[in-house]
N, C-alpha and C positions, 0 to 999 in steps of 0.2 A: 504493500500500500504506500510505503514511502516513495517507491519508484514512481507510482502514478501521481503522487502529490508533487514530486520534483518536476515531472513532465509538465503538468498544468502550470505550476509556478514559473518555470522557465519560459514557456510559450507566452504566458501573459506578460511577464516582465519585458521580454524582447519586443512584443507587439506594442505594448503601451509606450515603451521608449521610442519606437519608430513613429508612432502617431504624435507623441509630444514633440519630437524633433521636426516633423513635418509642419506642425502648427507654429512652432517657434521660428522656423525659417520664413514662414509667411509673414508673421508679425514683425520679425526683424527687418524684412524688406520694407514694410510700411514705415517702421520707425526710422530707418535710414533715409528713406525718401523724405520724410518729414523734417529731418535734420539738415538736408541739403540746402535749405533756404538760409541757414546761418553760417554755412561754410564760407570762409573768406572774410568774415567779420571778426571784430575783436577790439581790444582797447589796450592802451599803454604798451604798444609795440608787440602785443601777443595776438596771434591770429588763430582763429578756430578753423582747423583743417579737416580734411576728409578722414584722416586717422583719428582725430578727436571725436568726430561724429560716430565712427565705427565703435570706438571705446564706449561712448555714451550709450549706444544701442546695446552693447554687450553687458554693460552694468545694469541695464533695465531687464535683461533676460530672466533673472531669477523671479522678478515680480510677475512677468508674463507667464512663466512656468507655473507659478503659484495659482494664478487665475485659471489656467488651462488644465490643471491636474485632474479634477473630477471628470471633465469632458474626455480627456485622453484615456483615463482609466475605463470609462464606460465604453468608448469606441473600441479600444484595444481588447477588452474582455469580450465584447460582442463578436469581434472578428474571430477570436480564438474559439469561442463556444460554437459559433455558426460553422466554422471550418471543421471542427470536430464532428458536428452533426452531419455535415455534407459528405464527409469521407467515411462516415460510420465508425470513426475512431471512438466516439463517445459511447456508442453502442457496445463496443468491445470493453471499454472501461466499466460500463454498467454490469456486463456479464462477469467481469473480474472481481466484482464485489463492491463497486462504488455506488452506493445508494444515494438518494436525494439528499439526506442529511449529511452524509460524509462529503458529498460534493459541495454542499453549502459551507461546511466547516473548512474545507480546503480553500474555497474562495475567500472566506472571512479572514483567514490567516494572511493571505496576500493583500487583502483590503486593509488590514491593520498595519501592515508594513507601509503601504501607500499613505495611510493616515499619518503615521509618525514622520515620514519624509515630508509630507505637505506641511505639517505643523512646524517642523524645524525650518523649512524653506520660508514660510510666511512670517515666522516670529523672529528669526535671527538673520538669515542670509538676505532676504529681499529688502527689509528696511535699511540695512547697512549699505547694500549695493546701490539702492535707489538714491539714498542721501549722498553717497559718494559721487554718483553721476551728476546730481544737481550742483554740488559744490565744485566739481571739476569744470563743468560748463560755465559756472559763474566766474571762475578764475580767468576765463578768456572773454566772456561776453559782458562782464561787469557784475555789479551787485545784483543779488536776488531780491526783486521787489515782492512785497507781500500784499498784493492787491492794491486797489486804488487808495485806500485809507490806511494801509499798513496792518500790522497785527495788533489787536487790542487784547489786553489781559487785565485781570483784577487781582488784587491781593489784600487780605486783611491782616494787619499787624495789631499789636497790643492796644495802641492808642490812636491809630489812624487807619484809614482805608485809602488804597491807591488804585488809580486807573493809569495803565501804562500803554503807550503807543510806540511801536517800533516800525520805522518806514521800510527797512530792508536788512538783509543779512550779508555779511562779508566773510566768506570762508566758514570754518567750523566754529570759531569762537567770537567773531566780530559782529557788531551791529552798527547801524547808522540811523540818523534822524530820530533820536530818542526823546520822547516827551513823557514826563511823570507828573501826574496830578494828585496832590495829597488832600484828603478830606478828613475833617475831624469826625467824631462819633455822631454829631448832629447833621452830617452831610454838607457842611460848609467848607468851601475851598480855602485852604490855609497856605498852600505853597505850590509852586510849579517848578519843575526842573527840565531844562532842555539841554541836550548834548549833541554835538556833532557826531561823535563815535562812542562806542562802548565795547567792553569785553566781558565775557562771563568769567568771573573770578573763581578761584578754588575754595574760598572761605565764605560761601553763602553771601556773596556780594557782587555787584556790578561795578567795574572800574570804568568810569565815565571820563571822557576827554572833551575839552572845549565846552565847559559847562556854564550855563547861565541859570541862576536860581532866583526866584521871585517869591517873597513871603508876603502874606496878606494878614494884617492885624485889624480885626473888627473893632469899630468904635461903638457909638451909640446904637442901640437896637430898638426896633419897634416892639409893640406889645406881643407880637407873634414870635419874637426872637430872631427876626430877619435883620441882618446887618444893614444899617442905613448909610454907612460910610466906611471906607477903609483907606489905609495908607500902604502903599506898595514900596518895597525895598528891593532893588535889584543888586545882585552881586555876581561877579564873573570869576570863575576859577579855571585853572588849567586842567586839573584832575580832581575827581571827586569819587568817593566810594559810597555806593548806596546799598545798604544791607537788604537782602531779599532772598526768598526761597525759590524765585522763578529761575529755572535753568534753561539750558539751550534747547532741550527737547520740547519744553512747553512753548517756547517762542517759535520753534520751527513747525509747530502744528499748523500754522497758517500757510506754510510752504508745502508740507507733506499732507496729503489727504489722510483722513483717519484710517482708511483701509491700508495705508502704507506703513502704519505704525505697528510696533510689536504689542503683544498682549499686555505685558507688564507696563509699558509706556501708556497704553490706553487706560489701564486701571488707575495708575497714578494720576493721570490728567483728569479723569472723571472725579477722583477724590478731591483734587484741587478745585475743580469747578463747583462741586457741592459745598466745599468749605467756604467758598467765597460767594455763595448765593447765586450762582449762574446756572443756566440750563445745561444739563449734561446728557439729555436724552439721546442726541445723535451719537455721541461718543460711547454711551452705554450700549446702544444697538450694535455699533461696530465692534465693541469688546466681545459681546456674545456671539457675533458672527465669526470673529476670530476663533472662538472656542468651538463652535459647531461646524464651521466650514470644512476642516480636515476630515471630520467624520463622514462627510458626504461621499468620500472614496469608498467606504464600506457599503453605503447605500447603492452606489453605482455597480459594484461587483455583484451584489444580490440581484439587482435589476437585470443584469446581463445573463444570469444563470439560466433562465427559462429558454434562451435561444439554443442551448445545447439539446433541448428536448423536442425541437421542431423537426419534423420528418420531411426532408427534401433531399433528393439525390442529384437533381439537376437544377440549373439556374444559378445566377450569380448571387454573391453575398452582398452586392452593392446596395440592394434595397434595404437590407437589414442594417448595414452600416449607415445609410442615410437616415434610417429611423433612429439610430443611436445618436447621430449628430443633432437631430431635431430635439430629442429628449434632453441631451446635454445643454443645448442652447436655451431650451425652455427653463431648465433648472437655473441656469445662470441669470436669465432675465427675471425669473420669479424671485430669486434671492435678492436682487437689487430692488425690485418693485416693493416687496414686503418691507424692506428697510425704510423706504420713503413713506409708505403708507403708515407704518408704525410710528415714524417720527411725526407725521402730520396729525395722526389721531391719538397720539400720546399713549400708545399701547405699552404694555410691559416690555422692556427691552429684550429680555430673554425669549419672550413669546414671538416678537417680531422677527428675531433671528432664527428661531427654531422651526417656525411653521413650514417653510419650504422643505426642509429636511424631513419633517414629520410626514408631509404629504407624499413625498417620493418614497419614504420608507414604507408607508402603507401601500403604495402602488406596487413596490417591488415584492413585498410579502404577499400581496394579493395575487400577483402574477405567478409567483412561486407556488402558492397554494393551489391555484386553479389549473395551471398548465403542468406542473411537475407532480404534485401529490394526487390530484384528482384524475388526471388524464395519463 
């Protein structure tokens, strides 16, 4: 039986790798074409060349592979199962003692291996390589802008609340166009800090350069406690250290989409948002999607198992492969759609992330029960 298990595992691994490689080649071509518009541009005597565009495309490959893994697993397993059925190899395996439950356990083992690989890819390799790609390109094309208004963050400290705006990132530790607004516990603005540049310090502080600080002292107040007058004092400093718990990962959230972040980074950022009274619904949904998404590889191998029990001796497998492509694409689309629906309707984050997997799990088990066990 170990020989039969190794046979199925080897065929599935080779076929899934081939399918994933084909998809990656297609997306790599599109990514490279998309980068051609920036080739020849640059700043400060540094030119973004075709080689840099190819490197950028390669650094994005792990992220593409993470997105494609469930589809590649489904298509690759369908091809193997359908080929076994077409050549009557699976009939021989069945007569050798491989019943439906043993076949299911065999595929679940390879599905668990794909799940572990997908989790490691999406949680460790893809975020690091994607961030490296953006930083590498920024070194040639200039600073990385964080939207039209920059990145906005909030932080609560013991006696003050802060609203922080960062216009752009420079490399891995640099920032530019920094504005910090300090409010007291009554929500009254007490000071502002503007800095041309800043660095993420190693001692829970930002090192700001080219700083201008403005403090506001409230005078007489109305009966409602609203300041009726204030005196503004401006001071300019070359360097200034601002103590904060905001780190580079939190600021780069505006640059990296939530789905490009690691599970631990997402969890820490949602805790930061909740601690500062900000909405964390979107990031909680992405956190749970990170948890459930690798498990979809197990769902896909179960969904492909019934194809081994189809009886056909002639005809191409292309129709079944096309069916697998459609199922994989529908899962990918449904996974994204439910994320947006859950965000708009304020669903439980874990429910919005788990519903697509639950639906396809039910479909795969239903197909297994009807076609394999009953027929």
